[in-house]
BALOBA-1460 file (C-alpha; in Angstrom, 3 decimals):
// residues 312
<rec num="1" residu="x" x="-6.687" y="-21.290" z="-22.071"/>
<rec num="2" residu="x" x="-6.705" y="-17.782" z="-20.619"/>
<rec num="3" residu="x" x="-10.226" y="-16.517" z="-19.994"/>
<rec num="4" residu="x" x="-10.190" y="-12.933" z="-21.271"/>
<rec num="5" residu="x" x="-13.197" y="-12.175" z="-19.082"/>
<rec num="6" residu="x" x="-11.730" y="-13.730" z="-15.933"/>
<rec num="7" residu="x" x="-12.052" y="-10.305" z="-14.322"/>
<rec num="8" residu="x" x="-13.656" y="-7.102" z="-15.544"/>
<rec num="9" residu="x" x="-14.675" y="-3.725" z="-14.143"/>
<rec num="10" residu="x" x="-18.235" y="-3.098" z="-12.978"/>
<rec num="11" residu="x" x="-19.823" y="-0.164" z="-11.174"/>
<rec num="12" residu="x" x="-18.955" y="-1.912" z="-7.898"/>
<rec num="13" residu="x" x="-15.349" y="-2.709" z="-8.788"/>
<rec num="14" residu="x" x="-13.283" y="-5.602" z="-10.130"/>
<rec num="15" residu="x" x="-15.467" y="-8.671" z="-10.598"/>
<rec num="16" residu="x" x="-14.512" y="-12.314" z="-11.174"/>
<rec num="17" residu="x" x="-17.606" y="-13.961" z="-12.709"/>
<rec num="18" residu="x" x="-16.146" y="-17.476" z="-12.496"/>
<rec num="19" residu="x" x="-15.694" y="-17.270" z="-8.717"/>
<rec num="20" residu="x" x="-18.572" y="-14.811" z="-8.225"/>
<rec num="21" residu="x" x="-16.484" y="-12.524" z="-6.033"/>
<rec num="22" residu="x" x="-15.038" y="-9.024" z="-6.207"/>
<rec num="23" residu="x" x="-11.417" y="-7.946" z="-5.814"/>
<rec num="24" residu="x" x="-11.100" y="-4.770" z="-3.707"/>
<rec num="25" residu="x" x="-14.682" y="-3.631" z="-4.462"/>
<rec num="26" residu="x" x="-15.480" y="0.072" z="-4.370"/>
<rec num="27" residu="x" x="-18.974" y="-0.514" z="-2.998"/>
<rec num="28" residu="x" x="-20.297" y="-3.112" z="-0.527"/>
<rec num="29" residu="x" x="-20.783" y="-6.541" z="-2.134"/>
<rec num="30" residu="x" x="-21.781" y="-10.029" z="-1.064"/>
<rec num="31" residu="x" x="-18.293" y="-11.560" z="-1.326"/>
<rec num="32" residu="x" x="-15.030" y="-9.583" z="-1.402"/>
<rec num="33" residu="x" x="-11.381" y="-10.603" z="-1.628"/>
<rec num="34" residu="x" x="-9.444" y="-7.640" z="-0.247"/>
<rec num="35" residu="x" x="-5.746" y="-7.091" z="-0.887"/>
<rec num="36" residu="x" x="-5.047" y="-4.552" z="1.857"/>
<rec num="37" residu="x" x="-6.727" y="-2.136" z="4.240"/>
<rec num="38" residu="x" x="-6.314" y="1.238" z="2.519"/>
<rec num="39" residu="x" x="-9.675" y="2.895" z="2.027"/>
<rec num="40" residu="x" x="-9.518" y="2.863" z="-1.779"/>
<rec num="41" residu="x" x="-9.253" y="-0.943" z="-1.670"/>
<rec num="42" residu="x" x="-11.178" y="-1.870" z="1.478"/>
<rec num="43" residu="x" x="-14.639" y="-0.391" z="1.889"/>
<rec num="44" residu="x" x="-16.982" y="-1.137" z="4.768"/>
<rec num="45" residu="x" x="-20.271" y="-3.005" z="4.627"/>
<rec num="46" residu="x" x="-19.340" y="-6.148" z="2.666"/>
<rec num="47" residu="x" x="-21.200" y="-9.306" z="3.621"/>
<rec num="48" residu="x" x="-18.238" y="-11.695" z="3.487"/>
<rec num="49" residu="x" x="-14.558" y="-10.719" z="3.280"/>
<rec num="50" residu="x" x="-11.460" y="-12.813" z="2.579"/>
<rec num="51" residu="x" x="-8.219" y="-11.104" z="3.618"/>
<rec num="52" residu="x" x="-5.163" y="-11.421" z="5.861"/>
<rec num="53" residu="x" x="-5.526" y="-11.106" z="9.624"/>
<rec num="54" residu="x" x="-3.776" y="-7.713" z="9.686"/>
<rec num="55" residu="x" x="-6.096" y="-6.353" z="6.999"/>
<rec num="56" residu="x" x="-9.102" y="-7.542" z="9.025"/>
<rec num="57" residu="x" x="-7.683" y="-5.885" z="12.162"/>
<rec num="58" residu="x" x="-7.244" y="-2.545" z="10.404"/>
<rec num="59" residu="x" x="-10.715" y="-2.696" z="8.858"/>
<rec num="60" residu="x" x="-12.308" y="-3.556" z="12.195"/>
<rec num="61" residu="x" x="-10.420" y="-0.725" z="13.867"/>
<rec num="62" residu="x" x="-11.421" y="1.781" z="11.207"/>
<rec num="63" residu="x" x="-15.002" y="0.680" z="10.461"/>
<rec num="64" residu="x" x="-15.910" y="-1.093" z="13.714"/>
<rec num="65" residu="x" x="-19.372" y="-2.731" z="13.460"/>
<rec num="66" residu="x" x="-19.672" y="-1.878" z="9.777"/>
<rec num="67" residu="x" x="-16.372" y="-3.483" z="8.769"/>
<rec num="68" residu="x" x="-18.036" y="-6.629" z="7.365"/>
<rec num="69" residu="x" x="-20.586" y="-9.205" z="8.414"/>
<rec num="70" residu="x" x="-18.046" y="-12.054" z="8.213"/>
<rec num="71" residu="x" x="-14.248" y="-12.093" z="7.975"/>
<rec num="72" residu="x" x="-12.329" y="-15.091" z="6.645"/>
<rec num="73" residu="x" x="-8.753" y="-14.414" z="7.740"/>
<rec num="74" residu="x" x="-6.307" y="-16.282" z="5.529"/>
<rec num="75" residu="x" x="-2.573" y="-16.760" z="6.131"/>
<rec num="76" residu="x" x="-0.088" y="-16.127" z="3.349"/>
<rec num="77" residu="x" x="0.284" y="-19.099" z="0.964"/>
<rec num="78" residu="x" x="-2.741" y="-20.871" z="2.503"/>
<rec num="79" residu="x" x="-4.915" y="-22.098" z="-0.365"/>
<rec num="80" residu="x" x="-8.682" y="-21.659" z="-0.285"/>
<rec num="81" residu="x" x="-11.408" y="-21.961" z="-2.907"/>
<rec num="82" residu="x" x="-14.339" y="-19.747" z="-3.847"/>
<rec num="83" residu="x" x="-16.773" y="-21.300" z="-6.340"/>
<rec num="84" residu="x" x="-14.103" y="-23.311" z="-8.110"/>
<rec num="85" residu="x" x="-11.395" y="-20.635" z="-8.169"/>
<rec num="86" residu="x" x="-8.390" y="-21.640" z="-6.061"/>
<rec num="87" residu="x" x="-6.859" y="-18.636" z="-4.304"/>
<rec num="88" residu="x" x="-3.846" y="-17.895" z="-2.133"/>
<rec num="89" residu="x" x="-2.297" y="-14.703" z="-0.764"/>
<rec num="90" residu="x" x="1.327" y="-13.652" z="-1.247"/>
<rec num="91" residu="x" x="2.969" y="-10.724" z="0.577"/>
<rec num="92" residu="x" x="2.771" y="-7.573" z="-1.561"/>
<rec num="93" residu="x" x="5.295" y="-5.475" z="0.402"/>
<rec num="94" residu="x" x="2.976" y="-2.450" z="0.293"/>
<rec num="95" residu="x" x="2.097" y="-2.296" z="4.014"/>
<rec num="96" residu="x" x="1.422" y="-4.682" z="6.893"/>
<rec num="97" residu="x" x="-0.956" y="-7.445" z="5.781"/>
<rec num="98" residu="x" x="-0.986" y="-6.404" z="2.128"/>
<rec num="99" residu="x" x="-1.395" y="-9.303" z="-0.275"/>
<rec num="100" residu="x" x="-1.167" y="-10.161" z="-3.917"/>
<rec num="101" residu="x" x="-3.953" y="-12.543" z="-4.905"/>
<rec num="102" residu="x" x="-2.942" y="-15.643" z="-6.859"/>
<rec num="103" residu="x" x="-5.990" y="-17.217" z="-8.518"/>
<rec num="104" residu="x" x="-6.063" y="-20.492" z="-10.451"/>
<rec num="105" residu="x" x="-8.950" y="-21.526" z="-12.687"/>
<rec num="106" residu="x" x="-9.025" y="-24.142" z="-15.466"/>
<rec num="107" residu="x" x="-5.286" y="-24.625" z="-14.970"/>
<rec num="108" residu="x" x="-4.502" y="-20.948" z="-15.644"/>
<rec num="109" residu="x" x="-2.877" y="-18.735" z="-13.002"/>
<rec num="110" residu="x" x="-3.842" y="-15.079" z="-12.598"/>
<rec num="111" residu="x" x="-1.803" y="-12.899" z="-10.198"/>
<rec num="112" residu="x" x="-3.508" y="-9.705" z="-9.016"/>
<rec num="113" residu="x" x="-1.016" y="-7.386" z="-7.305"/>
<rec num="114" residu="x" x="-3.238" y="-4.858" z="-5.563"/>
<rec num="115" residu="x" x="-0.709" y="-2.178" z="-4.552"/>
<rec num="116" residu="x" x="2.866" y="-3.436" z="-4.222"/>
<rec num="117" residu="x" x="6.456" y="-2.319" z="-3.840"/>
<rec num="118" residu="x" x="9.871" y="-3.927" z="-4.129"/>
<rec num="119" residu="x" x="11.763" y="-1.508" z="-1.871"/>
<rec num="120" residu="x" x="12.880" y="-2.908" z="1.470"/>
<rec num="121" residu="x" x="10.564" y="-1.994" z="4.338"/>
<rec num="122" residu="x" x="11.165" y="-3.071" z="7.921"/>
<rec num="123" residu="x" x="7.560" y="-2.303" z="8.863"/>
<rec num="124" residu="x" x="5.920" y="-5.042" z="6.795"/>
<rec num="125" residu="x" x="6.353" y="-8.423" z="5.162"/>
<rec num="126" residu="x" x="8.705" y="-8.412" z="2.128"/>
<rec num="127" residu="x" x="7.145" y="-9.063" z="-1.251"/>
<rec num="128" residu="x" x="7.075" y="-12.593" z="-2.678"/>
<rec num="129" residu="x" x="6.266" y="-13.381" z="-6.295"/>
<rec num="130" residu="x" x="4.895" y="-16.442" z="-8.059"/>
<rec num="131" residu="x" x="4.915" y="-17.245" z="-11.742"/>
<rec num="132" residu="x" x="1.557" y="-16.751" z="-13.429"/>
<rec num="133" residu="x" x="0.016" y="-16.817" z="-16.890"/>
<rec num="134" residu="x" x="-1.632" y="-13.436" z="-16.410"/>
<rec num="135" residu="x" x="-0.062" y="-10.609" z="-14.399"/>
<rec num="136" residu="x" x="-2.766" y="-8.162" z="-13.259"/>
<rec num="137" residu="x" x="-0.704" y="-5.231" z="-12.077"/>
<rec num="138" residu="x" x="-1.253" y="-1.796" z="-10.626"/>
<rec num="139" residu="x" x="0.193" y="0.900" z="-12.868"/>
<rec num="140" residu="x" x="0.129" y="3.883" z="-10.514"/>
<rec num="141" residu="x" x="3.666" y="4.927" z="-11.492"/>
<rec num="142" residu="x" x="4.026" y="2.987" z="-14.752"/>
<rec num="143" residu="x" x="6.008" y="5.719" z="-16.463"/>
<rec num="144" residu="x" x="9.660" y="5.425" z="-17.612"/>
<rec num="145" residu="x" x="10.212" y="8.987" z="-16.379"/>
<rec num="146" residu="x" x="9.408" y="8.006" z="-12.780"/>
<rec num="147" residu="x" x="12.131" y="6.519" z="-10.604"/>
<rec num="148" residu="x" x="11.622" y="6.336" z="-6.873"/>
<rec num="149" residu="x" x="14.723" y="7.357" z="-4.924"/>
<rec num="150" residu="x" x="16.322" y="5.335" z="-2.164"/>
<rec num="151" residu="x" x="14.092" y="5.791" z="0.913"/>
<rec num="152" residu="x" x="17.100" y="5.687" z="3.247"/>
<rec num="153" residu="x" x="18.722" y="8.596" z="1.411"/>
<rec num="154" residu="x" x="15.430" y="10.468" z="1.540"/>
<rec num="155" residu="x" x="14.925" y="9.985" z="5.268"/>
<rec num="156" residu="x" x="18.522" y="10.974" z="5.977"/>
<rec num="157" residu="x" x="17.628" y="14.440" z="4.685"/>
<rec num="158" residu="x" x="15.947" y="14.942" z="8.053"/>
<rec num="159" residu="x" x="19.365" y="14.873" z="9.722"/>
<rec num="160" residu="x" x="20.145" y="18.252" z="8.136"/>
<rec num="161" residu="x" x="16.980" y="19.884" z="9.491"/>
<rec num="162" residu="x" x="17.580" y="21.097" z="13.023"/>
<rec num="163" residu="x" x="14.184" y="22.689" z="13.709"/>
<rec num="164" residu="x" x="11.094" y="20.693" z="14.611"/>
<rec num="165" residu="x" x="9.369" y="19.015" z="11.680"/>
<rec num="166" residu="x" x="5.669" y="18.670" z="10.932"/>
<rec num="167" residu="x" x="5.623" y="15.561" z="8.760"/>
<rec num="168" residu="x" x="2.448" y="14.782" z="6.829"/>
<rec num="169" residu="x" x="1.793" y="11.169" z="5.875"/>
<rec num="170" residu="x" x="-1.085" y="8.795" z="5.382"/>
<rec num="171" residu="x" x="-1.946" y="7.330" z="8.757"/>
<rec num="172" residu="x" x="-1.921" y="3.670" z="7.747"/>
<rec num="173" residu="x" x="1.195" y="2.159" z="6.224"/>
<rec num="174" residu="x" x="3.179" y="5.295" z="5.412"/>
<rec num="175" residu="x" x="3.296" y="6.602" z="8.984"/>
<rec num="176" residu="x" x="4.540" y="3.312" z="10.380"/>
<rec num="177" residu="x" x="7.182" y="2.992" z="7.666"/>
<rec num="178" residu="x" x="8.384" y="6.516" z="8.452"/>
<rec num="179" residu="x" x="8.629" y="5.776" z="12.169"/>
<rec num="180" residu="x" x="10.787" y="2.740" z="11.432"/>
<rec num="181" residu="x" x="12.958" y="4.634" z="8.917"/>
<rec num="182" residu="x" x="13.493" y="7.600" z="11.232"/>
<rec num="183" residu="x" x="14.464" y="5.368" z="14.135"/>
<rec num="184" residu="x" x="16.921" y="3.504" z="11.921"/>
<rec num="185" residu="x" x="18.460" y="6.390" z="9.962"/>
<rec num="186" residu="x" x="17.808" y="9.601" z="11.902"/>
<rec num="187" residu="x" x="17.899" y="8.214" z="15.459"/>
<rec num="188" residu="x" x="18.494" y="11.561" z="17.153"/>
<rec num="189" residu="x" x="15.022" y="12.677" z="16.088"/>
<rec num="190" residu="x" x="12.257" y="12.391" z="18.667"/>
<rec num="191" residu="x" x="9.071" y="11.095" z="17.083"/>
<rec num="192" residu="x" x="5.607" y="12.308" z="18.072"/>
<rec num="193" residu="x" x="2.550" y="10.628" z="16.578"/>
<rec num="194" residu="x" x="-0.982" y="11.927" z="16.083"/>
<rec num="195" residu="x" x="-3.539" y="10.272" z="18.354"/>
<rec num="196" residu="x" x="-5.434" y="8.740" z="15.431"/>
<rec num="197" residu="x" x="-2.287" y="7.030" z="14.151"/>
<rec num="198" residu="x" x="-1.358" y="5.406" z="17.469"/>
<rec num="199" residu="x" x="-4.001" y="2.595" z="17.388"/>
<rec num="200" residu="x" x="-2.787" y="1.638" z="13.904"/>
<rec num="201" residu="x" x="0.767" y="1.445" z="15.228"/>
<rec num="202" residu="x" x="-0.478" y="-0.866" z="17.960"/>
<rec num="203" residu="x" x="-1.563" y="-3.412" z="15.338"/>
<rec num="204" residu="x" x="1.958" y="-3.373" z="13.911"/>
<rec num="205" residu="x" x="3.482" y="-3.900" z="17.340"/>
<rec num="206" residu="x" x="1.066" y="-6.725" z="18.139"/>
<rec num="207" residu="x" x="2.019" y="-8.442" z="14.879"/>
<rec num="208" residu="x" x="5.700" y="-8.316" z="15.823"/>
<rec num="209" residu="x" x="6.709" y="-5.379" z="13.602"/>
<rec num="210" residu="x" x="8.346" y="-3.160" z="16.197"/>
<rec num="211" residu="x" x="8.731" y="0.392" z="14.962"/>
<rec num="212" residu="x" x="11.214" y="1.746" z="17.503"/>
<rec num="213" residu="x" x="10.838" y="4.806" z="19.706"/>
<rec num="214" residu="x" x="7.821" y="7.109" z="19.402"/>
<rec num="215" residu="x" x="5.176" y="8.660" z="21.631"/>
<rec num="216" residu="x" x="1.799" y="10.287" z="21.326"/>
<rec num="217" residu="x" x="1.776" y="14.001" z="20.485"/>
<rec num="218" residu="x" x="2.253" y="16.423" z="23.360"/>
<rec num="219" residu="x" x="1.698" y="20.099" z="22.568"/>
<rec num="220" residu="x" x="4.150" y="21.259" z="25.221"/>
<rec num="221" residu="x" x="6.949" y="19.204" z="23.692"/>
<rec num="222" residu="x" x="6.493" y="20.726" z="20.248"/>
<rec num="223" residu="x" x="6.952" y="24.180" z="21.758"/>
<rec num="224" residu="x" x="10.546" y="23.169" z="22.437"/>
<rec num="225" residu="x" x="13.123" y="23.083" z="19.640"/>
<rec num="226" residu="x" x="14.537" y="19.638" z="20.326"/>
<rec num="227" residu="x" x="14.512" y="17.920" z="16.898"/>
<rec num="228" residu="x" x="10.973" y="16.643" z="17.220"/>
<rec num="229" residu="x" x="9.228" y="15.081" z="14.230"/>
<rec num="230" residu="x" x="5.455" y="15.193" z="14.559"/>
<rec num="231" residu="x" x="3.821" y="12.705" z="12.166"/>
<rec num="232" residu="x" x="0.276" y="13.710" z="11.269"/>
<rec num="233" residu="x" x="-2.374" y="12.489" z="8.795"/>
<rec num="234" residu="x" x="-3.262" y="14.728" z="5.818"/>
<rec num="235" residu="x" x="-6.314" y="16.412" z="7.359"/>
<rec num="236" residu="x" x="-4.257" y="17.613" z="10.329"/>
<rec num="237" residu="x" x="-1.313" y="18.579" z="8.160"/>
<rec num="238" residu="x" x="-3.547" y="20.769" z="6.008"/>
<rec num="239" residu="x" x="-5.048" y="22.460" z="9.057"/>
<rec num="240" residu="x" x="-1.555" y="23.471" z="10.258"/>
<rec num="241" residu="x" x="-0.743" y="25.421" z="7.085"/>
<rec num="242" residu="x" x="0.214" y="28.513" z="9.135"/>
<rec num="243" residu="x" x="2.221" y="26.623" z="11.750"/>
<rec num="244" residu="x" x="5.324" y="28.528" z="12.862"/>
<rec num="245" residu="x" x="8.589" y="27.258" z="14.261"/>
<rec num="246" residu="x" x="8.419" y="24.034" z="12.238"/>
<rec num="247" residu="x" x="9.538" y="22.758" z="8.854"/>
<rec num="248" residu="x" x="6.553" y="21.362" z="6.929"/>
<rec num="249" residu="x" x="7.180" y="18.214" z="4.844"/>
<rec num="250" residu="x" x="4.842" y="15.687" z="3.242"/>
<rec num="251" residu="x" x="6.126" y="12.170" z="2.545"/>
<rec num="252" residu="x" x="4.827" y="10.882" z="-0.768"/>
<rec num="253" residu="x" x="5.781" y="9.590" z="-4.181"/>
<rec num="254" residu="x" x="3.589" y="12.268" z="-5.771"/>
<rec num="255" residu="x" x="5.342" y="15.503" z="-6.741"/>
<rec num="256" residu="x" x="2.209" y="17.591" z="-6.230"/>
<rec num="257" residu="x" x="2.133" y="16.651" z="-2.532"/>
<rec num="258" residu="x" x="5.605" y="18.033" z="-1.848"/>
<rec num="259" residu="x" x="5.163" y="21.314" z="0.019"/>
<rec num="260" residu="x" x="8.697" y="22.740" z="-0.044"/>
<rec num="261" residu="x" x="10.810" y="23.185" z="-3.142"/>
<rec num="262" residu="x" x="14.011" y="22.902" z="-1.146"/>
<rec num="263" residu="x" x="13.002" y="20.141" z="1.253"/>
<rec num="264" residu="x" x="11.287" y="17.213" z="-0.456"/>
<rec num="265" residu="x" x="10.633" y="13.753" z="0.910"/>
<rec num="266" residu="x" x="9.894" y="11.371" z="-1.971"/>
<rec num="267" residu="x" x="8.996" y="8.096" z="-0.278"/>
<rec num="268" residu="x" x="6.553" y="5.923" z="-2.195"/>
<rec num="269" residu="x" x="4.888" y="2.659" z="-1.246"/>
<rec num="270" residu="x" x="4.203" y="1.729" z="-4.871"/>
<rec num="271" residu="x" x="6.282" y="0.143" z="-7.600"/>
<rec num="272" residu="x" x="7.923" y="2.504" z="-10.063"/>
<rec num="273" residu="x" x="8.590" y="1.757" z="-13.743"/>
<rec num="274" residu="x" x="11.727" y="-0.330" z="-13.193"/>
<rec num="275" residu="x" x="10.072" y="-2.264" z="-10.365"/>
<rec num="276" residu="x" x="7.117" y="-3.191" z="-12.565"/>
<rec num="277" residu="x" x="9.501" y="-4.417" z="-15.267"/>
<rec num="278" residu="x" x="11.401" y="-6.435" z="-12.658"/>
<rec num="279" residu="x" x="8.128" y="-7.943" z="-11.453"/>
<rec num="280" residu="x" x="7.211" y="-8.973" z="-15.007"/>
<rec num="281" residu="x" x="10.529" y="-10.828" z="-15.321"/>
<rec num="282" residu="x" x="9.801" y="-12.726" z="-12.094"/>
<rec num="283" residu="x" x="6.183" y="-13.563" z="-12.904"/>
<rec num="284" residu="x" x="6.914" y="-14.554" z="-16.544"/>
<rec num="285" residu="x" x="3.366" y="-13.934" z="-17.769"/>
<rec num="286" residu="x" x="1.855" y="-14.591" z="-21.168"/>
<rec num="287" residu="x" x="-0.336" y="-11.524" z="-20.711"/>
<rec num="288" residu="x" x="-0.273" y="-8.352" z="-18.605"/>
<rec num="289" residu="x" x="-3.503" y="-6.639" z="-17.528"/>
<rec num="290" residu="x" x="-3.186" y="-3.173" z="-15.993"/>
<rec num="291" residu="x" x="-5.242" y="-1.449" z="-13.297"/>
<rec num="292" residu="x" x="-5.055" y="1.614" z="-11.016"/>
<rec num="293" residu="x" x="-3.248" y="3.936" z="-13.384"/>
<rec num="294" residu="x" x="-2.221" y="4.433" z="-16.992"/>
<rec num="295" residu="x" x="-1.134" y="1.226" z="-18.703"/>
<rec num="296" residu="x" x="-0.465" y="2.766" z="-22.119"/>
<rec num="297" residu="x" x="3.304" y="2.988" z="-21.625"/>
<rec num="298" residu="x" x="3.505" y="-0.653" z="-20.578"/>
<rec num="299" residu="x" x="1.460" y="-1.613" z="-23.626"/>
<rec num="300" residu="x" x="3.848" y="0.260" z="-25.904"/>
<rec num="301" residu="x" x="6.941" y="-1.141" z="-24.166"/>
<rec num="302" residu="x" x="5.870" y="-4.780" z="-24.486"/>
<rec num="303" residu="x" x="4.295" y="-4.504" z="-27.939"/>
<rec num="304" residu="x" x="5.251" y="-7.538" z="-30.028"/>
<rec num="305" residu="x" x="6.469" y="-9.471" z="-26.969"/>
<rec num="306" residu="x" x="3.730" y="-9.659" z="-24.329"/>
<rec num="307" residu="x" x="0.053" y="-8.863" z="-24.862"/>
<rec num="308" residu="x" x="-1.008" y="-5.986" z="-22.577"/>
<rec num="309" residu="x" x="-4.668" y="-5.271" z="-21.825"/>
<rec num="310" residu="x" x="-5.745" y="-2.078" z="-20.083"/>
<rec num="311" residu="x" x="-8.674" y="-2.793" z="-17.776"/>
<rec num="312" residu="x" x="-9.360" y="0.712" z="-16.479"/>
């Protein structure tokens, strides 16, 4: 029997009362199961954290002493138990170390996606699904009107831009994917990376996900017009709003973050509408519970076929 209260939202985040743990808590808690290292899923200050080794490495790099009191680093598909709830991690395809959380309790399987994507990505582990009774999915882009374009076609747009490019991107996950894509599909470009992004890249390299050619930013190089692409995090990108001699682009799945009408770079690390539907077919759930977005369209789409509950 599915426990309708297996997880619910509290002021600290997603709570599982049966296992007495939180999933991706928004405030420090005693026991946290963390899907990946982005700041909106992995806060500092938790007492005990269960996550993949890469997620622990990113959190320790970002938060240092305050990352967590104790890390339990779990390999993909390695089963562990917290207060009677059996848990295992499956690759989520979102970024290096990202995991979907498969939880089994009273014979019922609950699959929490965290953030996930189906698109191929040479900078992280490819997604792997498991069948579950309840599919607890992000719904960031759960809208039939949203279709994410082919990332290769998007990155090949850079080949037509002959001036230097200031490329804004989130430092963790997106930047590393862009480095890999540019090396593979716009190899004549010379990649410069912001100094705060370089240590994150080092974790990728250490884990065996080689990104190709890139080097730390050098101001003198960017003064030359030699097809440089300077990848910078948002705060730096915003501070260079008056930069001259460069084409400004921001890589994102969000339309409002595109800064040029003529030169867009729609590259998302989330599932779009068709990807979520494909995931449902693979998971074969009896119920769908939605998080991190608007689940109303999924509820309407599956009405009469699969029960959909909106948790947020």
